C-alpha positions as CSV (number, residue, x, y, z in Angstrom):
1,X,63.1,29.5,-19.5
2,X,63.1,33.8,-20.3
3,X,59.6,34.8,-22.5
4,X,60.0,37.9,-24.6
5,X,57.7,41.0,-24.2
6,X,55.0,40.7,-26.9
7,X,53.9,43.1,-29.6
8,X,50.8,41.9,-29.7
9,X,49.1,45.5,-28.6
10,X,47.2,45.3,-24.7
11,X,43.5,46.5,-25.9
12,X,42.0,44.5,-27.7
13,X,40.7,45.9,-30.9
14,X,43.1,48.9,-32.7
15,X,45.1,48.8,-36.0
16,X,48.8,48.7,-36.1
17,X,51.1,50.5,-38.5
18,X,54.9,49.2,-38.9
19,X,57.0,49.9,-41.6
20,X,60.1,48.0,-43.8
21,X,63.1,50.3,-43.8
22,X,66.1,50.4,-45.9
23,X,69.0,51.5,-43.5
24,X,71.6,51.1,-46.5
25,X,74.3,48.3,-47.4
26,X,75.3,47.3,-44.3
27,X,72.9,46.8,-42.2
28,X,69.6,46.1,-45.0
29,X,66.0,45.7,-44.5
30,X,64.2,46.2,-41.2
31,X,60.9,47.0,-38.9
32,X,61.6,50.2,-38.0
33,X,61.6,50.4,-33.7
34,X,58.9,52.4,-33.1
35,X,57.1,53.2,-29.2
36,X,53.8,51.3,-29.1
37,X,52.5,54.7,-29.4
38,X,53.9,56.0,-32.6
39,X,52.5,52.7,-34.5
40,X,49.0,54.3,-35.6
41,X,48.1,55.0,-39.2
42,X,48.5,58.9,-38.4
43,X,51.9,58.7,-36.7
44,X,53.7,57.0,-39.5
45,X,52.2,59.3,-42.0
46,X,53.9,62.6,-39.1
47,X,56.9,59.8,-39.4
48,X,57.3,59.5,-42.9
49,X,56.3,63.2,-44.0
50,X,59.2,64.3,-41.5
51,X,61.5,62.5,-42.8
52,X,62.1,60.1,-39.8
53,X,62.2,57.3,-42.1
54,X,66.1,56.2,-44.4
55,X,64.1,54.8,-47.0
56,X,61.0,53.1,-46.6
57,X,59.9,50.0,-48.3
58,X,56.8,48.9,-47.3
59,X,53.6,49.8,-44.4
60,X,52.2,46.6,-43.2
61,X,48.7,47.0,-41.0
62,X,47.2,44.0,-38.8
63,X,45.2,44.6,-35.9
64,X,45.3,40.5,-34.5
65,X,41.7,41.0,-32.5
66,X,39.9,41.4,-35.9
67,X,42.2,39.0,-37.3
68,X,43.9,40.7,-40.8
69,X,46.8,42.2,-42.2
70,X,47.8,44.2,-45.3
71,X,50.5,45.5,-46.8
72,X,49.0,49.4,-47.2
73,X,51.9,51.1,-48.5
74,X,50.0,52.8,-51.4
75,X,46.7,53.9,-49.5
76,X,49.8,55.3,-47.6
77,X,52.0,56.4,-50.1
78,X,49.1,58.5,-51.7
79,X,47.5,60.0,-48.5
80,X,50.7,61.6,-48.2
81,X,51.3,62.4,-51.4
82,X,48.1,64.0,-50.8
83,X,48.8,66.2,-48.0
84,X,52.1,67.5,-48.9
85,X,50.2,68.7,-52.3
86,X,47.4,70.5,-50.0
87,X,51.0,71.8,-48.1
88,X,52.7,72.5,-51.1
89,X,55.6,71.0,-49.8
90,X,58.0,68.5,-51.7
91,X,58.5,65.0,-50.2
92,X,61.7,64.4,-48.0
93,X,64.4,63.0,-50.9
94,X,64.5,59.7,-48.0
95,X,60.6,59.4,-48.9
96,X,60.3,60.5,-52.9
97,X,61.5,56.9,-53.6
98,X,58.8,55.3,-51.7
99,X,56.9,57.7,-53.5
100,X,57.5,56.3,-56.8
101,X,57.0,53.0,-56.1
102,X,54.0,52.5,-54.3
103,X,51.9,56.4,-55.3
104,X,48.6,56.0,-57.8
105,X,47.9,60.0,-57.1
106,X,48.6,62.2,-59.3
107,X,49.5,66.2,-58.6
108,X,46.6,68.6,-59.1
109,X,46.4,72.7,-59.4
110,X,43.8,73.5,-56.7
111,X,41.1,75.8,-57.6
112,X,41.7,79.9,-58.0
113,X,39.6,82.2,-57.5
114,X,38.8,84.4,-60.9
115,X,38.1,87.4,-60.1
116,X,35.6,89.5,-62.4
117,X,34.9,86.4,-63.9
118,X,31.0,86.2,-65.8
């Protein structure tokens, strides 16, 4: 019997981030297929911010060496929101629902220098 290749990373201690994406009525939800090098936290955030996912639903992180896994949707939604606010950019349309469901971050006004203020 032929064995399927393992999804467990070859390095012992690294965090893997996977995105559950909604591909619409015909295809439904599935874990997005990405190259191994694009499963880091930073890669997932970059891909979310550039609109690489059509309907992100949930993000899960795991580390097999440390034997843990957890839902990181809220913290990723907040981090993406903060980065977009600092860049003064709006969220891609597909990301708005994800941030609305999971984000706790509220936009803030950056302090402006007041010239001549005493």
